C-alpha positions in Angstrom: 0.0 0.0 0.0 1.3 3.5 -0.9 2.6 5.4 2.1 0.3 8.4 1.4 -2.8 6.2 1.2 -1.8 4.5 4.5 -1.4 7.9 6.2 -4.8 9.0 5.1 -6.3 5.7 6.4 -4.5 6.2 9.7 -5.8 9.8 9.9 -9.4 8.7 9.3 -9.1 5.9 11.9 -7.8 8.5 14.5 -10.6 10.8 13.5 -13.2 8.1 14.2 -11.4 7.3 17.5 -11.8 11.0 18.4 -15.5 10.7 17.4 -15.8 7.7 19.7 -14.1 9.6 22.5 -16.4 12.5 21.8 -19.4 10.2 22.3 -17.8 8.7 25.4 -16.9 12.1 26.9 -20.2 13.7 26.0 -22.5 10.8 26.8 -23.4 12.8 29.9 -24.9 15.5 27.7 -27.4 13.1 26.2 -28.2 11.0 29.3 -27.4 12.9 32.5 -30.9 14.5 32.8 -32.9 11.3 31.9 -30.8 9.2 34.3 -30.7 11.7 37.2 -34.5 11.9 37.1 -34.7 8.1 37.0 -36.9 8.1 33.9 -34.5 5.5 32.4 -31.9 3.2 33.8 -28.3 4.0 32.8 -28.2 1.1 30.3 -31.5 1.9 28.6 -30.6 5.6 28.6 -27.3 5.1 26.7 -29.0 2.8 24.1 -31.7 5.4 23.6 -29.2 8.2 23.2 -26.9 6.2 20.9 -29.8 5.3 18.7 -30.8 8.9 18.1 -27.2 10.0 17.8 -27.0 7.7 14.8 -30.4 8.6 13.3 -29.4 12.3 13.2 -27.3 11.3 10.1 -30.5 11.2 8.0 -32.0 14.6 8.9 -29.6 17.5 9.2 -27.3 17.8 6.2 -23.6 18.8 6.5 -23.5 22.5 7.2 -21.5 22.2 10.3 -19.1 19.8 8.7 -18.5 22.2 5.8 -17.6 25.0 8.4 -15.1 22.7 10.2 -13.7 21.2 7.0 -13.0 24.4 5.1 -14.4 27.4 6.9 -12.0 27.9 9.9 -8.5 27.0 8.7 -6.9 27.8 5.4 -6.4 24.5 3.6 -3.1 25.5 2.2 -1.6 25.2 5.7 -3.1 21.7 6.3 -1.4 18.4 5.7 -2.0 14.9 7.1 0.3 15.6 10.1 -1.7 18.7 11.0 -4.9 16.7 11.0 -3.3 13.9 13.1 -1.7 16.3 15.6 -5.0 18.3 15.9 -6.9 15.1 16.6 -4.3 14.1 19.2 -4.6 17.4 21.0 -8.4 17.1 21.1 -8.3 13.5 22.3 -5.7 14.2 25.0 -7.7 17.2 26.4 -11.0 15.2 26.3 -9.5 12.3 28.3 -7.9 14.7 30.8 -11.2 16.5 31.5 -13.1 13.2 31.5 -10.7 12.0 34.2 -11.3 15.3 36.2 -15.1 14.9 35.7 -15.4 18.3 33.9 -18.0 18.6 31.1 -15.8 20.5 28.7 -16.5 20.8 24.9 -15.1 18.1 22.6 -16.0 20.5 19.8 -13.9 23.3 21.0 -11.0 20.9 21.8 -11.2 19.7 18.2 -11.1 23.1 16.6 -8.4 24.3 19.1 -6.3 21.3 18.2 -6.8 21.7 14.5 -5.8 25.4 14.7 -2.9 24.8 17.0 -1.4 22.1 14.7 -1.9 24.3 11.6 -0.3 27.3 13.3 2.7 25.2 14.4 3.2 24.1 10.7 3.0 27.7 9.5 5.5 28.8 12.2 8.0 26.0 11.3 7.7 26.5 7.6 7.3 30.3 7.2 8.2 31.8 10.5 6.1 32.9 13.5 4.7 35.9 11.6 2.8 33.5 9.4 0.8 32.0 12.2 -2.2 34.4 12.1 -2.6 33.7 8.3 -3.8 30.2 9.2 -7.1 31.5 10.6 -10.2 32.3 8.5 -11.7 35.1 10.7 -15.3 34.7 9.7 -15.5 31.0 10.7 -13.9 31.7 14.0 -16.0 34.8 14.8 -19.3 33.0 14.8 -17.8 30.0 16.7 -16.3 32.1 19.4 -19.4 34.3 19.7 -21.5 31.2 20.2 -19.3 30.0 23.0 -21.2 32.6 25.0 -24.5 32.7 23.0 -25.3 29.0 22.9 -25.3 28.4 26.7 -27.2 31.7 27.2 -29.9 30.6 24.7 -30.1 27.2 26.5 -30.3 29.0 29.8 -33.0 31.4 28.6 -35.1 28.7 27.0 -34.7 26.4 30.0 -35.9 29.1 32.3 -38.8 30.1 30.1 -39.9 26.5 29.6 -39.7 25.7 33.3 -41.6 28.8 34.2 -44.3 28.1 31.6 -44.7 24.5 32.8 -45.1 25.7 36.4 -47.8 28.2 35.3 -49.7 25.8 33.1 -49.8 23.0 35.7 -50.1 25.3 38.8 -53.4 23.8 39.8 -52.5 20.2 39.0 -51.5 17.5 41.6 -47.8 16.7 41.6 -48.0 13.0 41.0 -50.0 13.1 37.6 -47.7 15.9 36.4 -44.6 13.8 37.4 -46.0 10.8 35.5 -46.8 12.9 32.4 -43.3 14.4 32.2 -41.6 11.0 32.8 -43.2 10.0 29.4 -42.5 13.3 27.8 -38.8 13.2 28.9 -38.3 10.2 26.6 -39.2 12.5 23.7 -37.1 15.4 24.9 -34.1 13.0 25.5 -34.5 11.7 22.0 -34.7 15.2 20.5 -31.6 16.3 22.4 -29.6 13.2 21.2 -30.6 14.0 17.6 -29.3 17.6 18.1 -26.1 16.1 19.7 -25.5 13.8 16.8 -26.3 16.5 14.3 -23.8 18.9 15.7 -20.9 16.8 17.1 -20.7 14.0 14.5 -20.5 16.6 11.8 -17.3 18.1 13.3 -15.5 14.8 12.8 -16.9 14.6 9.3 -15.3 17.9 8.5 -11.9 16.7 9.8 -12.2 13.5 7.8 -13.0 15.6 4.7 -9.9 17.7 5.4 -7.8 14.5 5.6 -9.2 13.3 2.3 -8.5 16.7 0.7 -4.9 16.8 1.8 -4.5 13.2 0.6 -5.8 14.1 -2.9 -9.0 12.1 -2.6 -11.3 15.2 -2.5 -11.3 18.5 -4.4 -11.8 21.9 -2.9 -15.2 22.0 -4.6 -16.1 18.8 -2.8 -15.1 20.4 0.5 -17.4 23.4 0.1 -20.2 21.5 -1.6 -22.0 18.3 -0.8 -18.8 16.2 -0.8 -19.8 14.3 -4.0 -19.7 10.5 -3.9 -17.9 10.4 -0.5 -20.8 12.1 1.2 -22.7 9.2 2.8 -19.8 6.9 3.8 -18.3 9.8 5.8 -21.6 10.6 7.4 -22.5 7.1 8.4 -19.0 6.3 9.7 -19.0 9.5 11.9 -22.4 8.9 13.3 -21.8 5.2 14.0 -18.6 6.1 15.9 -20.2 8.8 18.1 -23.2 6.5 18.8 -20.8 3.7 19.9 -18.9 6.1 22.1 -22.2 7.2 23.7 -23.1 3.6 24.3 -19.8 2.9 26.1 -19.6 6.3 27.9 -18.3 6.8 31.4 -20.2 8.1 34.4 -17.9 10.7 35.9 -19.4 13.5 33.9 -22.9 12.2 34.3 -22.6 12.8 38.0 -21.5 16.4 37.5 -24.1 17.2 34.9 -27.1 15.4 36.5 -26.5 15.9 40.2 -23.9 18.5 41.1 -25.1 21.6 39.1 -28.7 21.4 40.4 -31.2 18.8 41.5 -33.5 17.7 38.6 -37.0 16.2 38.5 -38.7 14.9 35.3 -40.3 18.3 34.7 -36.9 20.0 34.8 -35.2 17.3 32.8 -37.8 17.7 30.0 -37.4 21.5 30.0 -33.6 21.3 29.9 -33.5 18.7 27.2 -36.0 20.5 25.0 -34.1 23.8 25.4 -30.9 22.1 24.5 -32.4 20.3 21.5 -33.9 23.4 20.0 -30.6 25.3 20.3 -28.5 22.5 18.8 -30.8 21.8 15.9 -31.1 25.5 15.1 -27.3 26.0 15.1 -26.7 22.7 13.2 -29.0 23.9 10.4 -27.2 27.3 10.3 -23.8 25.6 10.1 -22.6 27.0 13.4 -20.4 24.5 15.4 -21.5 25.0 19.0 -20.7 23.0 22.1 -23.4 20.5 23.1 -21.8 20.5 26.6 -22.1 24.3 27.0 -25.7 24.3 25.7 -27.1 21.6 28.0 -25.2 23.1 31.0 -26.8 26.5 30.3 -30.2 24.8 30.0 -29.8 23.0 33.3 -28.7 26.2 35.1 -31.8 28.0 33.6 -34.1 25.3 35.0 -32.5 25.4 38.4 -32.6 29.2 38.6 -36.4 29.1 38.3 -36.6 27.7 41.9 -34.1 30.2 43.3 -30.6 31.2 42.4 -29.3 29.3 45.4 -30.6 26.1 43.8 -27.7 26.3 41.3 -24.3 25.2 42.8 -22.4 28.1 41.4 -19.0 26.8 42.6 -19.4 23.7 40.3 -20.6 26.0 37.5 -17.6 28.2 38.0 -15.2 25.2 37.6 -17.0 24.3 34.4 -16.7 27.8 33.0 -12.9 27.9 33.7 -12.6 24.5 31.9 -14.5 26.0 28.9 -12.1 29.0 28.8 -9.0 26.8 28.7 -10.2 24.2 26.3 -9.3 25.8 22.9 -5.9 27.1 24.0 -5.0 23.9 25.9 -5.9 21.6 23.0 -4.1 24.0 20.6 -0.9 23.9 22.7 -1.0 20.1 22.9 -1.6 19.8 19.2 1.1 22.3 18.3 3.7 20.5 20.4 2.6 17.2 18.9 3.0 18.6 15.3 6.5 19.9 16.2 7.5 16.4 17.4 6.0 14.7 14.3 7.8 17.2 12.1 11.2 16.6 13.8 10.8 12.8 13.5 9.5 12.7 9.9 
């Protein structure tokens, strides 16, 4: 097998491993609320979430994938080693934060790693002054803006939905309401998992497309269009990997998301998941790569704030926010160092 083809295959394999780790790391996003409210057992919850992560492949197109693949980093600064180093940076940061139990963004780890590796290549080839040339400002502007906006939308919708439910059912007995929302939470959990798959799996699809482009298997027109004949194999592989990762996901972050931020009941779980689902689907259709973790965390905080501000454990929320701030630069540094090592060894 030709060395270039082998390198492309290795890159695609590593990208799918990242997608698996993404599902593993972010399984809490899809299932924490439905598990913490005891609507589903952990085993059934992960099967439910993984199923809808995969089904998202058939509904939401590739707008986010196009943004990641060709809308954030100039492709002339990308080669196979940049893609590999970027993936390594994202995987390393994901595993570290999983170990610490912090629900950080796999999405932002991915784009941080991708940018860090590309900037390292630019610096080594053309000098440090060339590093800013790697970035496509428009793609980064909307992504960085939505680091703030996405969780705020989730928070606002979660607060509004929770307040509305309290008002609509203000004269109802608690037990019938609880039974109703236990059923409804199955639908909201499914909707959130669809949004999760639509947003996060597409990011890996964009990275795979970048690897195929640098390997000469895709044209630039394919990258900004519908990806020609390679469209469906990439989509199905990415969604299958994230679904598998969700199925085998760990429980450290579930505890943080479902128990430590605020105490959830089925009503609150339904409102948080619905708020998160609407935000994720809307941004996926618009081609804006947002963090599923940030979105559902904001929605959970919004639901908890309806009761009283003290219902939200702000110390835990503060740790999460600091982890969010450090995700892009930390993944970028790890990826940049990885690229430098690869460059020296090659």
